[in-house]
PDB file of N, CA, C and O in Angstrom:
ATOM      1  N   MET A   1      -6.347   8.858   9.027  1.00  0.00           N
ATOM      2  CA  MET A   1      -5.541   7.859   8.339  1.00  0.00           C
ATOM      3  C   MET A   1      -4.292   8.485   7.759  1.00  0.00           C
ATOM      4  O   MET A   1      -3.245   7.841   7.691  1.00  0.00           O
ATOM      5  N   LYS A   2      -4.394   9.739   7.337  1.00  0.00           N
ATOM      6  CA  LYS A   2      -3.231  10.459   6.766  1.00  0.00           C
ATOM      7  C   LYS A   2      -2.134  10.498   7.764  1.00  0.00           C
ATOM      8  O   LYS A   2      -0.989  10.225   7.402  1.00  0.00           O
ATOM      9  N   ASP A   3      -2.397  10.818   8.996  1.00  0.00           N
ATOM     10  CA  ASP A   3      -1.361  10.853  10.047  1.00  0.00           C
ATOM     11  C   ASP A   3      -0.724   9.480  10.273  1.00  0.00           C
ATOM     12  O   ASP A   3       0.484   9.372  10.489  1.00  0.00           O
ATOM     13  N   LYS A   4      -1.526   8.470  10.222  1.00  0.00           N
ATOM     14  CA  LYS A   4      -0.982   7.083  10.404  1.00  0.00           C
ATOM     15  C   LYS A   4       0.000   6.723   9.304  1.00  0.00           C
ATOM     16  O   LYS A   4       1.062   6.159   9.567  1.00  0.00           O
ATOM     17  N   PHE A   5      -0.355   7.048   8.086  1.00  0.00           N
ATOM     18  CA  PHE A   5       0.515   6.745   6.976  1.00  0.00           C
ATOM     19  C   PHE A   5       1.839   7.566   7.083  1.00  0.00           C
ATOM     20  O   PHE A   5       2.920   7.058   6.784  1.00  0.00           O
ATOM     21  N   ILE A   6       1.724   8.779   7.496  1.00  0.00           N
ATOM     22  CA  ILE A   6       2.909   9.633   7.681  1.00  0.00           C
ATOM     23  C   ILE A   6       3.817   9.079   8.789  1.00  0.00           C
ATOM     24  O   ILE A   6       5.034   8.988   8.622  1.00  0.00           O
ATOM     25  N   GLN A   7       3.204   8.712   9.921  1.00  0.00           N
ATOM     26  CA  GLN A   7       3.993   8.196  11.016  1.00  0.00           C
ATOM     27  C   GLN A   7       4.584   6.835  10.711  1.00  0.00           C
ATOM     28  O   GLN A   7       5.679   6.536  11.189  1.00  0.00           O
ATOM     29  N   ALA A   8       3.918   6.003   9.945  1.00  0.00           N
ATOM     30  CA  ALA A   8       4.417   4.702   9.644  1.00  0.00           C
ATOM     31  C   ALA A   8       5.587   4.786   8.665  1.00  0.00           C
ATOM     32  O   ALA A   8       6.589   4.095   8.850  1.00  0.00           O
ATOM     33  N   THR A   9       5.483   5.590   7.664  1.00  0.00           N
ATOM     34  CA  THR A   9       6.478   5.627   6.582  1.00  0.00           C
ATOM     35  C   THR A   9       7.620   6.606   6.841  1.00  0.00           C
ATOM     36  O   THR A   9       8.760   6.399   6.425  1.00  0.00           O
ATOM     37  N   LYS A  10       7.257   7.709   7.562  1.00  0.00           N
ATOM     38  CA  LYS A  10       8.265   8.792   7.737  1.00  0.00           C
ATOM     39  C   LYS A  10       8.870   9.192   6.358  1.00  0.00           C
ATOM     40  O   LYS A  10      10.072   9.411   6.212  1.00  0.00           O
ATOM     41  N   SER A  11       7.982   9.268   5.391  1.00  0.00           N
ATOM     42  CA  SER A  11       8.391   9.472   3.995  1.00  0.00           C
ATOM     43  C   SER A  11       7.641  10.602   3.347  1.00  0.00           C
ATOM     44  O   SER A  11       6.507  10.896   3.727  1.00  0.00           O
ATOM     45  N   GLN A  12       8.251  11.239   2.380  1.00  0.00           N
ATOM     46  CA  GLN A  12       7.537  12.258   1.619  1.00  0.00           C
ATOM     47  C   GLN A  12       6.476  11.657   0.712  1.00  0.00           C
ATOM     48  O   GLN A  12       5.645  12.369   0.149  1.00  0.00           O
ATOM     49  N   TYR A  13       6.517  10.336   0.579  1.00  0.00           N
ATOM     50  CA  TYR A  13       5.605   9.635  -0.292  1.00  0.00           C
ATOM     51  C   TYR A  13       4.394   9.077   0.495  1.00  0.00           C
ATOM     52  O   TYR A  13       3.629   8.286  -0.057  1.00  0.00           O
ATOM     53  N   ALA A  14       4.215   9.450   1.698  1.00  0.00           N
ATOM     54  CA  ALA A  14       3.136   8.921   2.503  1.00  0.00           C
ATOM     55  C   ALA A  14       1.759   9.288   1.920  1.00  0.00           C
ATOM     56  O   ALA A  14       0.889   8.427   1.786  1.00  0.00           O
ATOM     57  N   ILE A  15       1.575  10.547   1.583  1.00  0.00           N
ATOM     58  CA  ILE A  15       0.253  10.953   1.072  1.00  0.00           C
ATOM     59  C   ILE A  15       0.002  10.360  -0.323  1.00  0.00           C
ATOM     60  O   ILE A  15      -1.097   9.871  -0.583  1.00  0.00           O
ATOM     61  N   PRO A  16       1.005  10.392  -1.235  1.00  0.00           N
ATOM     62  CA  PRO A  16       0.785   9.707  -2.516  1.00  0.00           C
ATOM     63  C   PRO A  16       0.454   8.216  -2.298  1.00  0.00           C
ATOM     64  O   PRO A  16      -0.371   7.656  -3.020  1.00  0.00           O
ATOM     65  N   ALA A  17       1.087   7.586  -1.320  1.00  0.00           N
ATOM     66  CA  ALA A  17       0.779   6.175  -1.039  1.00  0.00           C
ATOM     67  C   ALA A  17      -0.668   6.019  -0.590  1.00  0.00           C
ATOM     68  O   ALA A  17      -1.368   5.111  -1.040  1.00  0.00           O
ATOM     69  N   LEU A  18      -1.102   6.875   0.268  1.00  0.00           N
ATOM     70  CA  LEU A  18      -2.495   6.806   0.764  1.00  0.00           C
ATOM     71  C   LEU A  18      -3.487   7.025  -0.413  1.00  0.00           C
ATOM     72  O   LEU A  18      -4.488   6.320  -0.543  1.00  0.00           O
ATOM     73  N   ASP A  19      -3.167   8.023  -1.256  1.00  0.00           N
ATOM     74  CA  ASP A  19      -4.012   8.294  -2.450  1.00  0.00           C
ATOM     75  C   ASP A  19      -4.054   7.067  -3.354  1.00  0.00           C
ATOM     76  O   ASP A  19      -5.110   6.714  -3.880  1.00  0.00           O
ATOM     77  N   ALA A  20      -2.934   6.434  -3.527  1.00  0.00           N
ATOM     78  CA  ALA A  20      -2.891   5.287  -4.385  1.00  0.00           C
ATOM     79  C   ALA A  20      -3.803   4.144  -3.877  1.00  0.00           C
ATOM     80  O   ALA A  20      -4.499   3.484  -4.649  1.00  0.00           O
ATOM     81  N   PHE A  21      -3.766   3.947  -2.569  1.00  0.00           N
ATOM     82  CA  PHE A  21      -4.592   2.880  -1.934  1.00  0.00           C
ATOM     83  C   PHE A  21      -6.083   3.249  -1.939  1.00  0.00           C
ATOM     84  O   PHE A  21      -6.940   2.369  -2.015  1.00  0.00           O
ATOM     85  N   PHE A  22      -6.387   4.549  -1.857  1.00  0.00           N
ATOM     86  CA  PHE A  22      -7.779   4.935  -1.971  1.00  0.00           C
ATOM     87  C   PHE A  22      -8.274   4.761  -3.418  1.00  0.00           C
ATOM     88  O   PHE A  22      -9.439   4.412  -3.613  1.00  0.00           O
ATOM     89  N   ASN A  23      -7.473   4.980  -4.382  1.00  0.00           N
ATOM     90  CA  ASN A  23      -7.831   4.811  -5.780  1.00  0.00           C
ATOM     91  C   ASN A  23      -7.967   3.368  -6.142  1.00  0.00           C
ATOM     92  O   ASN A  23      -8.838   2.992  -6.926  1.00  0.00           O
ATOM     93  N   GLN A  24      -7.082   2.527  -5.559  1.00  0.00           N
ATOM     94  CA  GLN A  24      -7.043   1.107  -5.894  1.00  0.00           C
ATOM     95  C   GLN A  24      -6.714   0.332  -4.625  1.00  0.00           C
ATOM     96  O   GLN A  24      -5.541   0.143  -4.306  1.00  0.00           O
ATOM     97  N   PRO A  25      -7.721  -0.114  -3.905  1.00  0.00           N
ATOM     98  CA  PRO A  25      -7.505  -0.784  -2.591  1.00  0.00           C
ATOM     99  C   PRO A  25      -6.645  -2.042  -2.617  1.00  0.00           C
ATOM    100  O   PRO A  25      -5.989  -2.363  -1.626  1.00  0.00           O
ATOM    101  N   ILE A  26      -6.639  -2.753  -3.736  1.00  0.00           N
ATOM    102  CA  ILE A  26      -5.704  -3.848  -3.930  1.00  0.00           C
ATOM    103  C   ILE A  26      -4.818  -3.478  -5.083  1.00  0.00           C
ATOM    104  O   ILE A  26      -5.301  -3.297  -6.201  1.00  0.00           O
ATOM    105  N   ILE A  27      -3.528  -3.360  -4.840  1.00  0.00           N
ATOM    106  CA  ILE A  27      -2.616  -2.801  -5.796  1.00  0.00           C
ATOM    107  C   ILE A  27      -1.353  -3.602  -5.858  1.00  0.00           C
ATOM    108  O   ILE A  27      -0.866  -4.052  -4.821  1.00  0.00           O
ATOM    109  N   ASN A  28      -0.800  -3.801  -7.030  1.00  0.00           N
ATOM    110  CA  ASN A  28       0.503  -4.483  -7.113  1.00  0.00           C
ATOM    111  C   ASN A  28       1.650  -3.427  -7.019  1.00  0.00           C
ATOM    112  O   ASN A  28       1.418  -2.224  -7.138  1.00  0.00           O
ATOM    113  N   THR A  29       2.820  -3.903  -6.814  1.00  0.00           N
ATOM    114  CA  THR A  29       3.994  -3.051  -6.594  1.00  0.00           C
ATOM    115  C   THR A  29       4.230  -2.140  -7.787  1.00  0.00           C
ATOM    116  O   THR A  29       4.494  -0.951  -7.610  1.00  0.00           O
ATOM    117  N   ALA A  30       4.142  -2.672  -8.989  1.00  0.00           N
ATOM    118  CA  ALA A  30       4.386  -1.900 -10.206  1.00  0.00           C
ATOM    119  C   ALA A  30       3.410  -0.745 -10.312  1.00  0.00           C
ATOM    120  O   ALA A  30       3.823   0.381 -10.591  1.00  0.00           O
ATOM    121  N   ASN A  31       2.137  -0.990 -10.098  1.00  0.00           N
ATOM    122  CA  ASN A  31       1.137   0.073 -10.170  1.00  0.00           C
ATOM    123  C   ASN A  31       1.322   1.058  -9.071  1.00  0.00           C
ATOM    124  O   ASN A  31       1.149   2.259  -9.273  1.00  0.00           O
ATOM    125  N   PHE A  32       1.678   0.570  -7.889  1.00  0.00           N
ATOM    126  CA  PHE A  32       1.931   1.429  -6.731  1.00  0.00           C
ATOM    127  C   PHE A  32       3.048   2.464  -7.099  1.00  0.00           C
ATOM    128  O   PHE A  32       2.898   3.666  -6.875  1.00  0.00           O
ATOM    129  N   ILE A  33       4.124   1.963  -7.648  1.00  0.00           N
ATOM    130  CA  ILE A  33       5.248   2.814  -8.009  1.00  0.00           C
ATOM    131  C   ILE A  33       4.772   3.870  -9.016  1.00  0.00           C
ATOM    132  O   ILE A  33       5.109   5.046  -8.874  1.00  0.00           O
ATOM    133  N   GLN A  34       3.993   3.466 -10.033  1.00  0.00           N
ATOM    134  CA  GLN A  34       3.532   4.363 -11.074  1.00  0.00           C
ATOM    135  C   GLN A  34       2.575   5.446 -10.462  1.00  0.00           C
ATOM    136  O   GLN A  34       2.684   6.632 -10.772  1.00  0.00           O
ATOM    137  N   MET A  35       1.669   5.002  -9.613  1.00  0.00           N
ATOM    138  CA  MET A  35       0.636   5.886  -9.085  1.00  0.00           C
ATOM    139  C   MET A  35       1.249   6.900  -8.039  1.00  0.00           C
ATOM    140  O   MET A  35       0.757   8.019  -7.892  1.00  0.00           O
ATOM    141  N   THR A  36       2.270   6.491  -7.367  1.00  0.00           N
ATOM    142  CA  THR A  36       2.856   7.362  -6.299  1.00  0.00           C
ATOM    143  C   THR A  36       3.955   8.287  -6.856  1.00  0.00           C
ATOM    144  O   THR A  36       4.259   9.331  -6.279  1.00  0.00           O
ATOM    145  N   GLY A  37       4.525   7.884  -7.960  1.00  0.00           N
ATOM    146  CA  GLY A  37       5.631   8.670  -8.472  1.00  0.00           C
ATOM    147  C   GLY A  37       6.903   8.431  -7.748  1.00  0.00           C
ATOM    148  O   GLY A  37       7.823   9.244  -7.846  1.00  0.00           O
ATOM    149  N   ILE A  38       7.004   7.356  -7.025  1.00  0.00           N
ATOM    150  CA  ILE A  38       8.249   7.026  -6.320  1.00  0.00           C
ATOM    151  C   ILE A  38       9.311   6.677  -7.340  1.00  0.00           C
ATOM    152  O   ILE A  38       9.054   5.839  -8.204  1.00  0.00           O
ATOM    153  N   PRO A  39      10.489   7.275  -7.288  1.00  0.00           N
ATOM    154  CA  PRO A  39      11.492   7.107  -8.353  1.00  0.00           C
ATOM    155  C   PRO A  39      12.178   5.792  -8.462  1.00  0.00           C
ATOM    156  O   PRO A  39      12.724   5.485  -9.521  1.00  0.00           O
ATOM    157  N   ASN A  40      12.184   4.977  -7.413  1.00  0.00           N
ATOM    158  CA  ASN A  40      12.833   3.711  -7.539  1.00  0.00           C
ATOM    159  C   ASN A  40      12.113   2.614  -6.710  1.00  0.00           C
ATOM    160  O   ASN A  40      11.398   2.911  -5.753  1.00  0.00           O
ATOM    161  N   ARG A  41      12.320   1.371  -7.099  1.00  0.00           N
ATOM    162  CA  ARG A  41      11.680   0.233  -6.513  1.00  0.00           C
ATOM    163  C   ARG A  41      12.084   0.055  -5.002  1.00  0.00           C
ATOM    164  O   ARG A  41      11.252  -0.347  -4.189  1.00  0.00           O
ATOM    165  N   ILE A  42      13.287   0.339  -4.665  1.00  0.00           N
ATOM    166  CA  ILE A  42      13.758   0.127  -3.281  1.00  0.00           C
ATOM    167  C   ILE A  42      12.975   1.024  -2.353  1.00  0.00           C
ATOM    168  O   ILE A  42      12.509   0.559  -1.313  1.00  0.00           O
ATOM    169  N   THR A  43      12.808   2.298  -2.687  1.00  0.00           N
ATOM    170  CA  THR A  43      12.039   3.246  -1.857  1.00  0.00           C
ATOM    171  C   THR A  43      10.610   2.753  -1.779  1.00  0.00           C
ATOM    172  O   THR A  43      10.037   2.722  -0.690  1.00  0.00           O
ATOM    173  N   ALA A  44      10.020   2.369  -2.888  1.00  0.00           N
ATOM    174  CA  ALA A  44       8.642   1.922  -2.884  1.00  0.00           C
ATOM    175  C   ALA A  44       8.460   0.709  -1.959  1.00  0.00           C
ATOM    176  O   ALA A  44       7.515   0.657  -1.172  1.00  0.00           O
ATOM    177  N   ASN A  45       9.372  -0.260  -2.065  1.00  0.00           N
ATOM    178  CA  ASN A  45       9.377  -1.422  -1.217  1.00  0.00           C
ATOM    179  C   ASN A  45       9.455  -1.074   0.261  1.00  0.00           C
ATOM    180  O   ASN A  45       8.781  -1.674   1.098  1.00  0.00           O
ATOM    181  N   ASN A  46      10.304  -0.080   0.561  1.00  0.00           N
ATOM    182  CA  ASN A  46      10.452   0.354   1.973  1.00  0.00           C
ATOM    183  C   ASN A  46       9.154   0.956   2.474  1.00  0.00           C
ATOM    184  O   ASN A  46       8.736   0.687   3.600  1.00  0.00           O
ATOM    185  N   VAL A  47       8.509   1.776   1.637  1.00  0.00           N
ATOM    186  CA  VAL A  47       7.219   2.360   2.051  1.00  0.00           C
ATOM    187  C   VAL A  47       6.210   1.264   2.270  1.00  0.00           C
ATOM    188  O   VAL A  47       5.516   1.267   3.287  1.00  0.00           O
ATOM    189  N   LEU A  48       6.106   0.335   1.362  1.00  0.00           N
ATOM    190  CA  LEU A  48       5.147  -0.773   1.520  1.00  0.00           C
ATOM    191  C   LEU A  48       5.424  -1.585   2.743  1.00  0.00           C
ATOM    192  O   LEU A  48       4.505  -1.948   3.478  1.00  0.00           O
ATOM    193  N   LYS A  49       6.712  -1.884   2.980  1.00  0.00           N
ATOM    194  CA  LYS A  49       7.094  -2.659   4.148  1.00  0.00           C
ATOM    195  C   LYS A  49       6.735  -1.958   5.446  1.00  0.00           C
ATOM    196  O   LYS A  49       6.271  -2.600   6.388  1.00  0.00           O
ATOM    197  N   SER A  50       6.943  -0.653   5.508  1.00  0.00           N
ATOM    198  CA  SER A  50       6.582   0.134   6.671  1.00  0.00           C
ATOM    199  C   SER A  50       5.102   0.096   6.955  1.00  0.00           C
ATOM    200  O   SER A  50       4.675  -0.006   8.105  1.00  0.00           O
ATOM    201  N   LEU A  51       4.314   0.181   5.883  1.00  0.00           N
ATOM    202  CA  LEU A  51       2.840   0.172   6.012  1.00  0.00           C
ATOM    203  C   LEU A  51       2.354  -1.209   6.472  1.00  0.00           C
ATOM    204  O   LEU A  51       1.425  -1.303   7.274  1.00  0.00           O
ATOM    205  N   VAL A  52       2.977  -2.275   5.968  1.00  0.00           N
ATOM    206  CA  VAL A  52       2.590  -3.609   6.414  1.00  0.00           C
ATOM    207  C   VAL A  52       2.971  -3.783   7.882  1.00  0.00           C
ATOM    208  O   VAL A  52       2.170  -4.315   8.650  1.00  0.00           O
ATOM    209  N   GLU A  53       4.118  -3.373   8.287  1.00  0.00           N
ATOM    210  CA  GLU A  53       4.575  -3.507   9.666  1.00  0.00           C
ATOM    211  C   GLU A  53       3.703  -2.740  10.629  1.00  0.00           C
ATOM    212  O   GLU A  53       3.527  -3.132  11.783  1.00  0.00           O
ATOM    213  N   ALA A  54       3.146  -1.611  10.129  1.00  0.00           N
ATOM    214  CA  ALA A  54       2.285  -0.765  10.983  1.00  0.00           C
ATOM    215  C   ALA A  54       0.825  -1.304  11.005  1.00  0.00           C
ATOM    216  O   ALA A  54      -0.015  -0.795  11.746  1.00  0.00           O
ATOM    217  N   GLY A  55       0.545  -2.329  10.190  1.00  0.00           N
ATOM    218  CA  GLY A  55      -0.751  -2.916  10.131  1.00  0.00           C
ATOM    219  C   GLY A  55      -1.762  -2.127   9.353  1.00  0.00           C
ATOM    220  O   GLY A  55      -2.959  -2.378   9.494  1.00  0.00           O
ATOM    221  N   LEU A  56      -1.338  -1.174   8.529  1.00  0.00           N
ATOM    222  CA  LEU A  56      -2.217  -0.333   7.746  1.00  0.00           C
ATOM    223  C   LEU A  56      -2.615  -1.009   6.420  1.00  0.00           C
ATOM    224  O   LEU A  56      -3.709  -0.760   5.914  1.00  0.00           O
ATOM    225  N   ILE A  57      -1.760  -1.841   5.864  1.00  0.00           N
ATOM    226  CA  ILE A  57      -2.018  -2.637   4.698  1.00  0.00           C
ATOM    227  C   ILE A  57      -1.575  -4.059   4.946  1.00  0.00           C
ATOM    228  O   ILE A  57      -0.897  -4.322   5.940  1.00  0.00           O
ATOM    229  N   SER A  58      -1.929  -4.972   4.088  1.00  0.00           N
ATOM    230  CA  SER A  58      -1.409  -6.339   4.231  1.00  0.00           C
ATOM    231  C   SER A  58      -0.973  -6.869   2.888  1.00  0.00           C
ATOM    232  O   SER A  58      -1.378  -6.381   1.833  1.00  0.00           O
ATOM    233  N   LEU A  59      -0.162  -7.850   2.956  1.00  0.00           N
ATOM    234  CA  LEU A  59       0.272  -8.535   1.703  1.00  0.00           C
ATOM    235  C   LEU A  59      -0.848  -9.462   1.249  1.00  0.00           C
ATOM    236  O   LEU A  59      -1.203 -10.429   1.923  1.00  0.00           O
ATOM    237  N   HIS A  60      -1.391  -9.129   0.080  1.00  0.00           N
ATOM    238  CA  HIS A  60      -2.509  -9.874  -0.444  1.00  0.00           C
ATOM    239  C   HIS A  60      -2.045 -11.126  -1.168  1.00  0.00           C
ATOM    240  O   HIS A  60      -2.575 -12.217  -0.956  1.00  0.00           O
ATOM    241  N   LYS A  61      -1.008 -10.947  -2.060  1.00  0.00           N
ATOM    242  CA  LYS A  61      -0.410 -12.019  -2.764  1.00  0.00           C
ATOM    243  C   LYS A  61       1.111 -11.746  -2.884  1.00  0.00           C
ATOM    244  O   LYS A  61       1.525 -10.662  -3.295  1.00  0.00           O
ATOM    245  N   PRO A  62       1.909 -12.732  -2.525  1.00  0.00           N
ATOM    246  CA  PRO A  62       3.391 -12.516  -2.603  1.00  0.00           C
ATOM    247  C   PRO A  62       3.770 -12.519  -4.106  1.00  0.00           C
ATOM    248  O   PRO A  62       3.046 -13.008  -4.973  1.00  0.00           O
ATOM    249  N   SER A  63       4.942 -11.943  -4.336  1.00  0.00           N
ATOM    250  CA  SER A  63       5.450 -11.937  -5.732  1.00  0.00           C
ATOM    251  C   SER A  63       5.771 -13.369  -6.168  1.00  0.00           C
ATOM    252  O   SER A  63       6.164 -14.214  -5.364  1.00  0.00           O
ATOM    253  N   GLU A  64       5.594 -13.604  -7.438  1.00  0.00           N
ATOM    254  CA  GLU A  64       5.876 -14.895  -8.049  1.00  0.00           C
ATOM    255  C   GLU A  64       6.625 -14.704  -9.307  1.00  0.00           C
ATOM    256  O   GLU A  64       6.048 -14.212 -10.276  1.00  0.00           O
ATOM    257  N   GLY A  65       7.875 -15.055  -9.368  1.00  0.00           N
ATOM    258  CA  GLY A  65       8.652 -14.907 -10.579  1.00  0.00           C
ATOM    259  C   GLY A  65       8.693 -13.463 -11.014  1.00  0.00           C
ATOM    260  O   GLY A  65       9.268 -12.632 -10.311  1.00  0.00           O
ATOM    261  N   ARG A  66       8.108 -13.137 -12.141  1.00  0.00           N
ATOM    262  CA  ARG A  66       8.091 -11.730 -12.633  1.00  0.00           C
ATOM    263  C   ARG A  66       6.895 -10.981 -12.217  1.00  0.00           C
ATOM    264  O   ARG A  66       6.790  -9.786 -12.493  1.00  0.00           O
ATOM    265  N   LYS A  67       5.942 -11.654 -11.535  1.00  0.00           N
ATOM    266  CA  LYS A  67       4.726 -10.959 -11.108  1.00  0.00           C
ATOM    267  C   LYS A  67       4.978 -10.216  -9.821  1.00  0.00           C
ATOM    268  O   LYS A  67       5.565 -10.752  -8.881  1.00  0.00           O
ATOM    269  N   SER A  68       4.529  -8.972  -9.785  1.00  0.00           N
ATOM    270  CA  SER A  68       4.685  -8.114  -8.574  1.00  0.00           C
ATOM    271  C   SER A  68       3.782  -8.614  -7.416  1.00  0.00           C
ATOM    272  O   SER A  68       2.733  -9.219  -7.638  1.00  0.00           O
ATOM    273  N   ALA A  69       4.207  -8.352  -6.252  1.00  0.00           N
ATOM    274  CA  ALA A  69       3.399  -8.624  -5.061  1.00  0.00           C
ATOM    275  C   ALA A  69       2.166  -7.704  -5.084  1.00  0.00           C
ATOM    276  O   ALA A  69       2.208  -6.617  -5.660  1.00  0.00           O
ATOM    277  N   GLU A  70       1.040  -8.162  -4.437  1.00  0.00           N
ATOM    278  CA  GLU A  70      -0.116  -7.347  -4.327  1.00  0.00           C
ATOM    279  C   GLU A  70      -0.378  -7.020  -2.862  1.00  0.00           C
ATOM    280  O   GLU A  70      -0.229  -7.881  -1.995  1.00  0.00           O
ATOM    281  N   TYR A  71      -0.760  -5.808  -2.590  1.00  0.00           N
ATOM    282  CA  TYR A  71      -1.044  -5.362  -1.243  1.00  0.00           C
ATOM    283  C   TYR A  71      -2.505  -4.869  -1.186  1.00  0.00           C
ATOM    284  O   TYR A  71      -3.049  -4.356  -2.164  1.00  0.00           O
ATOM    285  N   ALA A  72      -3.121  -5.048   0.012  1.00  0.00           N
ATOM    286  CA  ALA A  72      -4.501  -4.673   0.197  1.00  0.00           C
ATOM    287  C   ALA A  72      -4.635  -3.662   1.329  1.00  0.00           C
ATOM    288  O   ALA A  72      -4.004  -3.797   2.377  1.00  0.00           O
ATOM    289  N   PHE A  73      -5.469  -2.644   1.100  1.00  0.00           N
ATOM    290  CA  PHE A  73      -5.767  -1.616   2.115  1.00  0.00           C
ATOM    291  C   PHE A  73      -7.013  -2.133   2.838  1.00  0.00           C
ATOM    292  O   PHE A  73      -8.145  -1.851   2.444  1.00  0.00           O
ATOM    293  N   ASN A  74      -6.776  -2.885   3.892  1.00  0.00           N
ATOM    294  CA  ASN A  74      -7.839  -3.643   4.591  1.00  0.00           C
ATOM    295  C   ASN A  74      -8.995  -2.745   5.062  1.00  0.00           C
ATOM    296  O   ASN A  74     -10.161  -3.106   4.900  1.00  0.00           O
ATOM    297  N   SER A  75      -8.683  -1.603   5.633  1.00  0.00           N
ATOM    298  CA  SER A  75      -9.743  -0.723   6.232  1.00  0.00           C
ATOM    299  C   SER A  75     -10.764  -0.333   5.180  1.00  0.00           C
ATOM    300  O   SER A  75     -11.967  -0.402   5.431  1.00  0.00           O
ATOM    301  N   ILE A  76     -10.308   0.072   4.017  1.00  0.00           N
ATOM    302  CA  ILE A  76     -11.250   0.580   3.004  1.00  0.00           C
ATOM    303  C   ILE A  76     -12.024  -0.610   2.391  1.00  0.00           C
ATOM    304  O   ILE A  76     -13.204  -0.479   2.065  1.00  0.00           O
ATOM    305  N   ILE A  77     -11.373  -1.736   2.241  1.00  0.00           N
ATOM    306  CA  ILE A  77     -12.076  -2.904   1.700  1.00  0.00           C
ATOM    307  C   ILE A  77     -13.175  -3.354   2.651  1.00  0.00           C
ATOM    308  O   ILE A  77     -14.269  -3.717   2.219  1.00  0.00           O
ATOM    309  N   ASN A  78     -12.875  -3.328   3.971  1.00  0.00           N
ATOM    310  CA  ASN A  78     -13.910  -3.762   4.927  1.00  0.00           C
ATOM    311  C   ASN A  78     -15.080  -2.757   4.919  1.00  0.00           C
ATOM    312  O   ASN A  78     -16.229  -3.161   5.098  1.00  0.00           O
ATOM    313  N   ILE A  79     -14.808  -1.476   4.718  1.00  0.00           N
ATOM    314  CA  ILE A  79     -15.899  -0.501   4.649  1.00  0.00           C
ATOM    315  C   ILE A  79     -16.724  -0.741   3.437  1.00  0.00           C
ATOM    316  O   ILE A  79     -17.952  -0.757   3.520  1.00  0.00           O
ATOM    317  N   ILE A  80     -16.078  -0.935   2.277  1.00  0.00           N
ATOM    318  CA  ILE A  80     -16.792  -1.163   1.011  1.00  0.00           C
ATOM    319  C   ILE A  80     -17.667  -2.380   1.089  1.00  0.00           C
ATOM    320  O   ILE A  80     -18.815  -2.354   0.645  1.00  0.00           O
ATOM    321  N   GLU A  81     -17.145  -3.441   1.644  1.00  0.00           N
ATOM    322  CA  GLU A  81     -17.867  -4.717   1.751  1.00  0.00           C
ATOM    323  C   GLU A  81     -18.864  -4.748   2.879  1.00  0.00           C
ATOM    324  O   GLU A  81     -19.680  -5.669   2.927  1.00  0.00           O
ATOM    325  N   SER A  82     -18.849  -3.807   3.778  1.00  0.00           N
ATOM    326  CA  SER A  82     -19.697  -3.757   4.991  1.00  0.00           C
ATOM    327  C   SER A  82     -19.511  -4.960   5.864  1.00  0.00           C
ATOM    328  O   SER A  82     -20.433  -5.366   6.570  1.00  0.00           O
ATOM    329  N   ARG A  83     -18.340  -5.537   5.831  1.00  0.00           N
ATOM    330  CA  ARG A  83     -18.036  -6.684   6.687  1.00  0.00           C
ATOM    331  C   ARG A  83     -16.510  -6.843   6.755  1.00  0.00           C
ATOM    332  O   ARG A  83     -15.791  -6.237   5.960  1.00  0.00           O
ATOM    333  N   ASP A  84     -16.030  -7.626   7.666  1.00  0.00           N
ATOM    334  CA  ASP A  84     -14.570  -7.838   7.789  1.00  0.00           C
ATOM    335  C   ASP A  84     -14.143  -8.885   6.770  1.00  0.00           C
ATOM    336  O   ASP A  84     -14.431 -10.074   6.910  1.00  0.00           O
ATOM    337  N   VAL A  85     -13.470  -8.424   5.772  1.00  0.00           N
ATOM    338  CA  VAL A  85     -12.945  -9.283   4.732  1.00  0.00           C
ATOM    339  C   VAL A  85     -11.513  -9.663   5.071  1.00  0.00           C
ATOM    340  O   VAL A  85     -11.103 -10.815   4.927  1.00  0.00           O
ATOM    341  N   TYR A  86     -10.749  -8.649   5.532  1.00  0.00           N
ATOM    342  CA  TYR A  86      -9.363  -8.849   5.943  1.00  0.00           C
ATOM    343  C   TYR A  86      -9.167  -8.529   7.414  1.00  0.00           C
ATOM    344  O   TYR A  86      -8.054  -8.644   7.928  1.00  0.00           O
TER     345      TYR A  86
END
């Protein structure tokens, strides 16, 4: 999975992003930024967008007003639930 995150993002933040999703399989953008240490929202959004486009994560809930979007790490959730949730 580590290699897939690196290939998808082509970013120095690929491993921190993977670690963040292992710690919290459903995460909002604000928590993602805090957990990864990404210095700005634009970079964080680009990393998330790359991971969604690669099919590694999915948009769980879109942003609403001041609420951050939520993203889900489908693979780990399906393993935890022992069934296909996403």
